[in-house]
C-alpha positions in Angstrom: 65.9 34.8 138.1 64.1 31.5 138.6 65.2 28.9 141.2 66.6 26.5 138.6 68.6 29.3 137.0 70.1 30.3 140.4 71.0 26.7 141.1 72.8 26.6 137.7 74.6 29.8 138.5 75.9 28.4 141.8 77.1 25.2 140.0 78.6 27.1 137.1 80.5 29.4 139.4 82.1 26.5 141.4 85.2 24.5 140.7 84.5 20.9 141.6 81.4 22.2 143.5 83.5 23.9 146.0 81.4 25.1 148.9 83.5 28.2 149.9 83.2 29.4 146.3 79.4 29.1 146.4 79.5 31.0 149.7 81.5 33.8 148.1 78.9 34.1 145.4 76.1 34.3 147.9 77.9 37.0 149.9 78.4 39.0 146.7 74.8 38.6 145.7 73.8 39.9 149.2 76.3 42.8 149.0 75.2 43.8 145.5 71.5 43.7 146.4 71.9 45.7 149.7 74.4 48.3 148.4 71.7 50.7 147.1 70.1 50.7 150.6 72.4 53.4 152.1 70.0 54.2 154.9 69.8 50.6 156.2 72.4 50.6 159.0 73.5 48.4 161.8 75.7 50.0 164.5 76.3 53.0 162.1 77.5 50.8 159.3 75.7 50.2 156.0 74.2 46.7 155.8 76.2 46.1 152.6 79.5 46.8 154.4 79.2 43.5 156.4 78.8 41.5 153.2 81.5 43.4 151.4 84.1 42.8 154.2 83.2 39.1 154.3 83.4 38.8 150.5 86.8 40.5 150.3 88.2 38.4 153.2 86.9 35.1 151.7 88.1 36.0 148.2 91.6 36.8 149.5 91.6 33.6 151.5 90.5 31.5 148.5 93.1 33.2 146.4 96.0 32.7 148.9 95.1 29.0 149.3 94.9 28.6 145.5 91.4 27.3 145.6 90.2 30.1 143.3 92.0 32.2 140.8 91.5 35.7 142.1 93.1 38.3 139.7 94.7 41.5 141.1 94.1 44.1 138.4 96.1 47.3 139.0 93.0 49.3 138.6 91.6 48.2 142.0 94.9 48.3 143.9 96.7 51.5 142.8 94.0 53.9 144.1 94.0 52.8 147.8 97.8 52.8 147.7 97.8 56.4 146.5 95.4 57.3 149.3 97.6 55.6 151.9 100.5 57.8 150.7 98.4 60.9 150.9 97.2 59.9 154.4 100.8 59.8 155.6 101.3 63.3 154.0 98.3 64.6 155.9 99.6 63.3 159.2 103.1 64.7 158.7 102.6 68.0 157.0 99.0 69.0 157.9 98.9 67.4 161.4 95.7 65.6 160.6 95.3 62.2 162.2 93.6 59.5 160.2 90.6 59.5 162.4 89.0 62.8 163.4 85.7 64.1 164.7 84.3 66.5 162.2 81.3 68.6 162.0 78.8 66.8 159.8 75.1 66.8 159.1 73.3 64.5 161.5 70.4 62.2 160.5 67.2 63.7 161.7 65.4 60.4 161.4 67.2 57.8 163.3 70.3 58.1 165.4 73.1 56.0 163.7 76.5 55.9 165.3 79.6 57.4 163.8 78.0 60.1 161.6 80.5 62.7 162.8 83.5 60.4 162.4 85.6 61.7 159.5 89.2 62.0 158.4 91.3 60.3 155.8 91.0 56.8 157.3 87.2 57.0 156.8 87.7 58.0 153.2 90.1 55.1 152.7 87.7 52.5 154.2 84.8 53.7 152.1 87.0 53.7 149.0 88.2 50.2 149.6 84.6 49.0 150.2 83.1 50.5 147.1 86.0 50.0 144.7 88.7 47.5 145.8 86.5 45.0 147.7 84.0 44.8 144.9 86.7 44.7 142.2 88.7 41.9 143.8 85.8 39.8 145.0 83.9 39.9 141.7 87.1 39.0 140.0 86.9 35.6 141.6 84.2 34.8 139.0 86.0 36.2 136.0 85.8 32.7 134.3 82.0 32.4 134.9 79.8 34.8 133.0 76.6 33.5 134.4 77.8 34.3 137.9 78.7 37.8 136.8 75.3 38.3 135.3 73.7 37.1 138.5 75.7 39.6 140.5 74.5 42.6 138.4 71.0 41.2 138.5 71.1 41.2 142.3 72.3 44.8 142.2 69.4 45.8 140.0 67.0 43.9 142.2 68.1 45.9 145.1 67.4 49.1 143.2 64.0 47.9 142.2 63.1 47.0 145.8 64.3 50.4 147.0 62.4 52.5 144.4 59.3 50.4 144.9 59.4 51.0 148.7 60.1 54.7 148.2 57.0 55.1 146.0 54.8 53.1 148.4 56.1 55.0 151.5 55.8 58.4 149.9 52.4 57.8 148.4 50.8 56.3 151.5 52.8 58.1 154.1 54.1 54.8 155.6 56.5 54.9 158.6 60.2 54.1 158.3 61.3 50.5 158.5 63.5 49.5 161.5 67.2 50.3 161.1 66.6 52.9 158.3 68.3 56.3 158.9 68.0 59.3 156.7 67.6 63.0 156.6 64.1 64.3 157.4 62.6 65.2 154.1 58.8 65.2 154.1 58.7 66.7 150.6 61.2 64.3 149.0 61.2 60.5 148.8 64.2 58.7 150.3 63.1 55.1 150.4 65.8 52.9 151.8 68.6 55.4 151.2 70.0 58.1 153.6 69.3 61.0 151.3 67.0 61.8 148.3 70.0 62.4 146.1 71.3 59.0 146.9 68.0 57.4 145.9 68.0 59.4 142.6 71.6 58.3 141.9 70.9 54.6 142.4 67.8 54.9 140.1 69.7 56.8 137.4 72.7 54.4 137.3 70.3 51.4 137.2 68.2 52.8 134.3 70.4 51.5 131.5 70.0 47.9 132.9 66.3 48.4 133.3 66.0 49.4 129.6 68.2 46.3 128.7 65.7 44.1 130.5 62.7 45.7 128.8 64.1 45.9 125.2 67.0 43.5 125.1 67.4 40.6 122.7 65.5 37.3 123.2 63.8 38.6 126.3 60.7 36.7 127.3 57.4 38.3 128.2 58.0 38.2 131.9 61.4 39.8 131.6 60.2 42.5 129.2 57.2 43.3 131.5 59.5 43.5 134.5 61.9 45.7 132.7 59.1 48.0 131.5 57.6 48.2 135.0 61.1 49.0 136.4 61.6 51.8 133.9 58.2 53.4 134.8 58.8 53.0 138.5 62.3 54.5 138.1 61.1 57.6 136.4 58.3 58.0 139.0 60.8 57.5 141.8 63.2 60.1 140.2 60.4 62.7 140.2 59.5 61.9 143.9 63.1 62.4 145.0 63.1 66.1 143.8 66.7 65.7 142.9 67.6 68.1 140.1 70.7 66.1 139.1 68.6 62.9 139.3 66.0 64.3 136.9 68.5 65.7 134.4 70.9 62.7 134.4 68.0 60.2 134.6 66.5 61.7 131.4 70.0 61.4 129.8 70.3 57.8 130.9 66.9 56.8 129.5 67.6 58.4 126.1 71.1 57.0 126.0 69.9 53.5 126.8 67.3 53.5 124.0 69.8 54.8 121.5 72.2 52.0 122.5 69.4 49.5 121.9 68.7 51.0 118.5 72.4 51.0 117.5 73.0 47.4 118.7 69.8 46.1 116.9 71.0 47.5 113.6 68.5 50.5 113.6 71.1 53.1 114.6 69.8 55.4 111.9 66.9 56.2 114.3 69.4 57.3 117.0 69.9 60.8 115.6 66.1 61.5 115.1 65.4 60.2 118.6 68.1 62.4 120.1 66.7 65.5 118.3 63.2 64.6 119.3 64.3 64.1 122.9 65.9 67.6 122.9 62.7 69.1 121.5 60.6 67.2 124.0 62.9 68.4 126.9 62.5 72.0 125.8 58.7 71.7 125.6 58.0 69.3 128.5 60.6 69.8 131.1 59.7 73.4 132.1 56.2 72.3 133.2 57.8 69.4 135.2 60.4 71.7 136.7 57.7 74.1 137.9 56.6 71.3 140.3 60.0 70.4 141.5 63.1 72.0 143.1 64.1 73.2 139.7 61.5 76.0 140.1 62.9 79.4 141.0 63.2 80.1 144.7 62.5 76.6 146.0 66.2 75.6 146.3 67.9 78.9 146.9 69.5 77.8 150.1 70.8 74.6 148.5 72.1 76.6 145.5 74.0 79.1 147.6 75.6 76.3 149.7 76.7 74.6 146.5 78.1 77.8 145.0 80.0 78.4 148.3 81.4 74.8 148.3 82.5 75.1 144.7 84.2 78.4 145.3 86.0 77.1 148.4 87.0 73.8 146.7 88.4 75.6 143.7 90.3 78.0 146.0 91.8 75.1 147.9 92.9 73.4 144.7 94.6 76.6 143.4 96.5 76.9 146.6 97.5 73.2 146.7 97.4 72.0 143.1 99.7 69.0 143.3 98.6 67.1 146.5 95.6 69.0 147.7 94.9 70.2 151.2 94.0 66.8 152.8 91.7 64.0 152.2 89.2 65.0 154.9 88.7 68.4 153.2 85.7 67.2 151.1 84.9 70.5 149.5 83.9 71.1 145.9 80.4 69.6 145.6 81.4 67.8 142.4 83.6 64.7 142.3 86.4 66.1 140.2 86.8 69.2 142.4 86.5 67.1 145.6 89.4 65.0 144.4 91.5 68.0 143.3 90.9 69.9 146.6 91.6 66.9 148.8 94.4 65.1 146.9 95.3 67.4 144.1 96.4 66.3 140.7 97.9 63.2 142.2 94.6 61.8 143.5 92.6 63.1 140.5 95.0 61.2 138.1 94.9 58.0 140.1 91.1 58.0 140.4 90.3 58.7 136.7 93.1 56.6 135.3 91.8 53.6 137.3 88.1 54.3 136.5 88.9 55.2 132.9 90.9 52.0 132.3 87.9 49.9 133.6 85.5 51.8 131.5 87.7 51.4 128.4 87.7 47.6 128.7 83.9 47.6 129.1 83.5 50.0 126.2 85.7 47.8 123.9 83.3 44.9 124.6 80.2 46.9 123.6 79.6 44.4 120.8 77.9 42.4 123.5 74.8 44.4 124.2 74.8 43.8 128.0 78.3 45.4 128.1 77.1 48.3 126.0 74.4 49.1 128.6 77.0 48.5 131.4 79.2 51.1 129.7 76.1 53.4 129.5 75.7 53.0 133.3 79.4 54.0 133.6 78.7 57.2 131.6 75.8 57.9 134.0 78.1 57.5 137.0 80.5 60.1 135.4 77.6 62.4 134.6 76.4 62.3 138.2 79.9 63.1 139.4 79.7 66.4 137.6 76.6 67.4 139.5 76.8 65.6 142.9 79.4 64.6 145.4 78.8 60.9 145.3 82.3 59.4 145.2 82.6 56.5 147.6 79.1 55.2 147.6 78.8 51.4 147.8 76.3 51.1 144.9 78.2 53.2 142.3 80.7 51.0 140.5 79.0 47.5 140.3 78.1 47.9 136.6 81.6 48.9 135.5 83.3 46.2 137.6 81.0 43.4 136.4 81.4 44.7 132.8 85.2 44.8 133.3 85.3 41.0 134.0 82.4 40.1 131.7 84.3 41.7 128.8 86.9 39.0 129.1 84.5 36.1 129.3 83.7 34.5 126.0 80.0 34.3 125.3 78.5 32.2 122.6 75.2 34.0 122.7 74.5 37.7 122.3 72.5 37.4 125.5 74.6 36.0 128.4 71.4 34.7 130.0 70.9 32.3 127.1 74.1 30.3 127.1 77.8 30.4 127.8 80.8 28.6 126.5 81.1 25.1 127.8 84.8 25.6 128.5 86.1 28.3 130.9 87.1 31.6 129.4 90.7 32.5 129.1 92.3 34.3 132.0 91.9 38.0 131.2 94.9 40.2 130.6 94.4 42.9 133.2 97.5 44.9 132.1 95.4 47.0 129.8 
């Protein structure tokens, strides 16, 4: 985004050029950009956490003083309330305090504070940061589509910086940057994240937006070139992470995004042949790629056995405690649905997926705007990763869905929100859906 465009965004997002509102946008841009950098930590906290806390506090202050209309959609409020109730249950019936010291894997590169601190309170804080804080803070700009687009652009920029650094570091054996903490993985790229799987997940979720940049409507030469470069770097970065889920879901994300572009451009008839061709290509090409990765037999046996054990234990816990789970700090199951079921039972499972599903539904209903179609695609990628990994409360996960949720209510004159917006503010969205 050029400097004149950024200046226009800051004005467009401000009522009567209100300085605190501009500050809120700058805080959100910083939070979005740094959220994929899960390994960049200060005093044991993610760098993005500081911006998220400041954004939420400022958004609530502006809303309470009526300087900005900050909506309170139930989708971003119900889930932490349910978790609070379950925390009380844990303390009373399971004798588990909100803060506990648990056995957890320590970073072998760096020595960040708090890595063994667990318990239900930690789960609640992480959930509020990745879901409620982002949802309510971004909602302050629900009338300003350009500001919403700038937020998701900053998020994608953070992913681009992270994957670029991971490739440079891995290729040239560069040392870690200061304040970066991650597991020691000489054979797998981690970049600015704390784990190779986290890097793979950020790349995979960002791929639909990278394809939109490369192939979207009315994109200039610079934008197309940048998008194409990001797609290439993303696939390269996925390969270097050695993440099996990342490679599988990343391939799905790439094909899905291209099909979305074909459908939206009126060439949807090519979608089925492309899908079939992708399946044939996967059958012919992926085995040779897998032979050089952790997909190959015997390379990841230890990881596989640990996953099977976690899945078995998580399923057993859910079957013994189906309604409310065995406690939020259990964290067993290795996949998001089973983690929710083992920790909070059907109650937490229903609260999480009803909130997430309602947000996705609004984004999907606005798929006539191509950016929202790709944001919905990113949401599908998040759900797909949840079936293979345990990423649930990561700060980078839900930005596309949340931005798409509010963007769906903003009336856009152009098919490309970067081109033009309505001169009058959009209507206040109905968040009761």
